C-alpha positions as CSV (number, residue, x, y, z in Angstrom):
1,X,190.1,43.4,45.0
2,X,187.4,45.7,46.1
3,X,186.2,48.5,43.9
4,X,184.9,51.4,45.9
5,X,181.5,52.8,45.1
6,X,183.0,56.3,44.7
7,X,185.4,55.0,42.0
8,X,182.6,53.5,40.0
9,X,180.5,56.6,40.3
10,X,183.5,58.7,39.1
11,X,184.1,56.5,36.1
12,X,180.5,56.4,35.1
13,X,180.2,60.2,35.5
14,X,183.3,60.7,33.4
15,X,181.9,58.5,30.7
16,X,178.6,60.4,30.7
17,X,180.3,63.9,30.7
18,X,182.9,63.2,28.0
19,X,180.4,63.3,25.1
20,X,178.7,66.4,26.6
21,X,182.0,68.2,26.8
22,X,182.9,67.2,23.2
23,X,179.5,68.4,22.0
24,X,180.0,71.7,23.8
25,X,183.4,72.1,22.2
26,X,181.9,71.4,18.8
27,X,179.1,73.9,19.3
28,X,181.7,76.6,20.1
29,X,183.6,75.7,16.9
30,X,180.8,76.6,14.6
31,X,181.8,75.6,11.1
32,X,185.5,75.0,12.0
33,X,187.2,71.7,12.4
34,X,188.4,70.8,15.9
35,X,192.0,71.6,15.0
36,X,191.1,74.9,13.3
37,X,189.0,75.9,16.3
38,X,191.8,75.1,18.7
39,X,194.1,77.4,16.8
40,X,191.5,80.2,16.7
41,X,190.9,79.9,20.5
42,X,194.6,79.7,21.4
43,X,195.4,82.6,19.0
44,X,192.6,84.8,20.5
45,X,193.6,84.1,24.1
46,X,197.3,84.6,23.3
47,X,196.6,87.8,21.5
48,X,194.5,89.2,24.4
49,X,197.3,88.2,26.8
50,X,199.8,90.2,24.6
51,X,197.5,93.2,24.7
52,X,197.2,93.1,28.5
53,X,200.9,92.5,29.0
54,X,201.6,95.4,26.5
55,X,199.4,97.7,28.6
56,X,201.3,96.6,31.7
57,X,204.7,97.2,30.0
58,X,203.6,100.7,29.1
59,X,202.7,101.4,32.7
60,X,205.4,99.6,34.6
61,X,208.3,99.4,32.3
62,X,211.4,101.4,33.3
63,X,213.3,100.9,30.1
64,X,212.1,102.8,27.0
65,X,212.6,99.7,24.9
66,X,210.1,97.9,27.2
67,X,207.6,100.7,27.0
68,X,207.9,100.9,23.2
69,X,207.5,97.2,22.8
70,X,204.5,97.3,25.0
71,X,202.9,99.9,22.7
72,X,203.7,97.7,19.7
73,X,202.0,94.7,21.4
74,X,198.8,96.7,22.2
75,X,198.6,98.1,18.6
76,X,199.4,95.0,16.6
77,X,197.7,92.4,18.7
78,X,194.5,94.5,19.1
79,X,194.3,94.6,15.3
80,X,194.9,90.9,15.0
81,X,192.4,90.2,17.7
82,X,189.8,92.2,15.7
83,X,190.5,90.2,12.6
84,X,190.1,86.9,14.6
85,X,186.8,88.1,16.0
86,X,185.5,88.8,12.5
87,X,186.6,85.3,11.3
88,X,185.0,83.7,14.4
89,X,181.8,85.5,13.7
90,X,181.8,84.6,10.1
91,X,182.3,80.9,11.0
92,X,179.8,80.9,13.8
93,X,182.6,80.1,16.3
94,X,182.5,81.4,19.9
95,X,185.8,82.8,21.3
96,X,186.5,82.2,25.0
97,X,185.5,85.1,27.2
98,X,188.5,84.6,29.6
99,X,192.1,83.8,29.5
100,X,193.5,80.5,30.4
101,X,194.7,79.9,34.0
102,X,198.4,79.9,32.8
103,X,198.0,83.2,30.9
104,X,196.2,84.8,33.9
105,X,199.0,83.5,36.2
106,X,201.7,85.0,34.0
107,X,200.0,88.4,34.0
108,X,199.6,88.3,37.8
109,X,203.3,87.4,38.2
110,X,204.3,90.5,36.1
111,X,201.9,92.7,37.9
112,X,203.9,92.0,41.1
113,X,207.3,92.6,39.5
114,X,208.8,96.1,39.7
115,X,211.7,98.1,38.2
116,X,214.4,96.3,36.3
117,X,213.0,92.9,37.5
118,X,209.8,93.7,35.6
119,X,211.7,94.7,32.5
120,X,213.8,91.5,32.5
121,X,210.8,89.3,33.2
122,X,208.7,91.0,30.6
123,X,211.4,90.8,28.0
124,X,212.1,87.1,28.7
125,X,208.4,86.3,28.5
126,X,208.0,88.1,25.2
127,X,210.9,86.2,23.6
128,X,209.5,82.9,24.9
129,X,206.0,83.7,23.8
130,X,206.9,84.9,20.3
131,X,209.1,81.9,19.6
132,X,206.1,79.7,20.4
133,X,203.8,82.0,18.4
134,X,206.0,81.9,15.3
135,X,206.1,78.1,15.4
136,X,202.3,77.8,15.9
137,X,201.5,80.3,13.1
138,X,204.0,78.6,10.7
139,X,202.3,75.3,11.4
140,X,198.8,76.9,11.0
141,X,199.7,78.6,7.7
142,X,200.5,75.1,6.4
143,X,198.1,72.8,8.1
144,X,194.8,74.6,8.8
145,X,191.8,73.5,6.8
146,X,189.7,76.7,6.8
147,X,191.0,79.1,4.1
148,X,190.2,82.3,6.0
149,X,192.0,81.1,9.1
150,X,194.9,79.8,7.1
151,X,195.2,83.2,5.3
152,X,195.1,85.0,8.7
153,X,197.9,82.8,10.0
154,X,200.0,83.4,6.9
155,X,199.4,87.2,6.9
156,X,200.1,87.5,10.6
157,X,203.3,85.4,10.6
158,X,205.7,88.2,9.4
159,X,204.4,90.5,12.1
160,X,205.1,87.8,14.8
161,X,208.5,87.2,13.3
162,X,209.2,90.9,13.6
163,X,207.9,90.9,17.2
164,X,210.3,88.1,18.0
165,X,213.3,90.0,16.6
166,X,212.2,93.1,18.5
167,X,211.8,91.1,21.7
168,X,215.2,89.6,21.4
169,X,216.7,93.1,21.0
170,X,214.7,94.3,24.0
171,X,215.9,91.4,26.1
172,X,219.5,92.1,25.2
173,X,219.1,95.8,26.0
174,X,217.5,95.2,29.4
175,X,220.0,92.6,30.4
176,X,222.9,95.0,29.7
177,X,221.3,97.9,31.7
178,X,222.5,98.1,35.2
């Protein structure tokens, strides 16, 4: 069995890069544990996505319930994002400057949608996102090690639960509109 030179180089390069990537992640985390930093990073990116999608809903929504929900997303998630930035700064953690590929892709998809299709896609996305967010924040409120981040998760959870309820009502309303 012949091992190709490129394969060996790739394996060695991977072995050399893995500690460097882990060190970079640890440097971004500041005083936070890896799990706490992952929550902080994911919550910040998710919150920023909600703000951008909320702005999009305010502009492109045809249903008043979509426009109103968009406004709520911008207001509530901007406030939560500011709180997360303050916690990150206090802990010496660096928040990502960009959204994930998946989040950017979702925004681009909704930017292309129009009319009732936009409203339905947006509403469906908001229900899906907020179900995940509620679960993630419930887990974080129980499991995070950092007391400030844990308190943030517990304090934000009722707002996310309310967003989920509102998103479900919005989804039902736009599905019934013809």
